[in-house]
C-alpha positions as CSV (number, residue, x, y, z in Angstrom):
1,M,-87.1,-68.4,169.6
2,N,-86.9,-64.8,168.4
3,Q,-86.3,-64.7,164.6
4,N,-83.9,-61.8,164.8
5,L,-81.9,-63.6,167.4
6,L,-81.7,-66.7,165.2
7,N,-80.6,-64.6,162.3
8,T,-77.9,-63.0,164.4
9,I,-76.7,-66.4,165.5
10,L,-76.6,-67.7,162.0
11,L,-74.6,-64.7,160.8
12,S,-72.2,-65.0,163.7
13,L,-71.6,-68.7,163.1
14,A,-70.9,-68.0,159.4
15,F,-68.4,-65.3,160.4
16,V,-66.7,-67.5,163.0
17,A,-66.4,-70.4,160.6
18,M,-64.8,-68.2,158.0
19,V,-62.3,-66.8,160.6
20,I,-61.4,-70.3,161.8
21,G,-61.0,-71.5,158.2
22,V,-58.6,-68.6,157.4
23,H,-56.7,-69.1,160.6
24,R,-56.2,-72.8,160.0
25,S,-55.3,-72.3,156.4
26,I,-52.6,-69.8,157.3
27,Y,-51.3,-71.9,160.2
28,E,-51.2,-75.2,158.2
29,S,-50.4,-73.5,154.8
30,D,-53.1,-75.6,153.2
31,I,-56.5,-74.3,152.0
32,A,-57.6,-77.7,150.6
33,S,-57.6,-79.5,153.9
34,N,-59.8,-76.8,155.5
35,Y,-62.2,-76.5,152.6
36,W,-65.0,-78.1,154.7
37,I,-64.8,-75.3,157.3
38,F,-65.3,-72.7,154.6
39,M,-68.3,-74.7,153.2
40,I,-69.9,-74.8,156.7
41,G,-69.5,-71.0,156.9
42,L,-71.0,-70.7,153.4
43,V,-74.0,-72.8,154.4
44,F,-74.7,-70.8,157.5
45,F,-74.5,-67.6,155.4
46,M,-76.9,-69.0,152.7
47,V,-79.4,-70.0,155.4
48,Y,-79.1,-66.5,156.9
49,R,-79.8,-64.9,153.5
50,Y,-82.7,-67.2,152.8
51,R,-84.3,-66.4,156.1
52,K,-83.8,-62.6,155.6
53,K,-85.4,-62.7,152.1
54,K,-88.3,-64.8,153.4
55,Q,-88.9,-62.3,156.2
56,K,-89.0,-59.3,153.8
57,A,-91.5,-61.0,151.5
């Protein structure tokens, strides 16, 4: 798979997870129950950043 495409997919998944987490937190008025969604988004973003740094080196 193309590396740039994979990076774009990872960044998109991170963004979508954060948007879903914010939406559910507003809808349910509870951030704690949606913590896991934010952590999934954070993991996707961390993997994206790791891959970008590895490509530049």
